[in-house]
C-alpha positions as CSV (number, residue, x, y, z in Angstrom):
1,M,55.2,138.8,100.0
2,E,53.5,135.0,98.6
3,G,51.7,136.0,95.9
4,F,51.7,139.4,95.3
5,N,51.8,140.6,92.0
6,P,53.8,144.2,91.4
7,Q,51.8,144.8,88.4
8,I,49.2,145.6,90.6
9,L,50.7,149.1,91.6
10,K,51.0,150.3,88.0
11,E,48.0,149.4,87.2
12,I,46.5,150.8,90.2
13,C,47.6,154.4,89.0
14,E,46.7,153.2,85.4
15,V,42.9,151.9,85.0
16,K,40.2,153.8,85.2
17,M,37.5,153.1,87.8
18,P,34.4,151.6,85.3
19,F,31.3,152.9,87.1
20,G,29.5,154.6,89.6
21,K,30.2,158.1,91.0
22,Y,33.7,157.6,89.9
23,Q,33.5,156.6,86.4
24,N,36.7,156.9,84.9
25,T,38.7,158.7,87.9
26,I,42.3,156.4,88.2
27,L,42.2,154.4,90.8
28,M,45.1,155.8,92.7
29,D,42.8,159.1,92.3
30,L,40.1,157.5,94.1
31,P,39.2,159.1,97.3
32,I,39.7,157.2,100.6
33,S,35.7,158.5,101.5
34,Y,34.9,156.3,98.7
35,L,36.8,153.3,99.2
36,E,35.4,153.4,103.0
37,W,32.0,153.5,101.3
38,F,32.6,150.4,99.6
39,M,33.8,148.5,103.2
40,R,30.2,149.8,104.4
41,N,28.3,148.5,102.1
42,G,29.3,145.3,101.5
43,G,32.6,145.3,100.6
44,F,34.5,145.4,97.1
45,P,33.5,143.9,93.8
46,K,34.7,140.5,92.9
47,G,37.5,140.0,90.8
48,K,40.4,142.2,89.5
49,L,38.7,145.2,90.0
50,G,37.7,144.2,93.4
51,M,41.9,143.5,94.4
52,Q,42.9,146.9,92.9
53,L,40.5,148.6,94.9
54,S,41.2,146.4,98.4
55,T,44.9,147.7,97.8
56,I,44.4,151.0,96.7
57,Y,42.3,151.2,99.8
58,E,45.4,149.2,101.6
59,I,47.8,151.6,100.8
60,K,45.7,155.3,101.5
61,L,44.9,153.8,104.5
62,N,49.1,153.9,106.0
63,G,49.9,156.2,103.9
64,L,52.0,155.2,101.4
65,T,50.7,157.0,98.3
66,D,54.1,158.3,97.8
67,L,55.3,154.9,97.0
68,L,53.3,155.0,93.6
69,K,54.5,158.5,92.6
70,P,57.4,157.2,90.2
71,L,54.7,155.0,88.7
72,R,52.1,157.3,87.3
73,R,52.3,158.8,83.8
């Protein structure tokens, strides 16, 4: 995977959503419905947070959340 940074998976399990309805929720714990809301309303924010949200969206969409469990604190 060109350009893939495994650090992002660790961050998804530690970083909290900085704003909105799910403020202070760890990104991994965001419901897929919230991530889908972003997709319906113009997409994810730009920058690192957008990349993290996009990644967790793809992980949840494809049923791969169990792969992140070992990374949780």
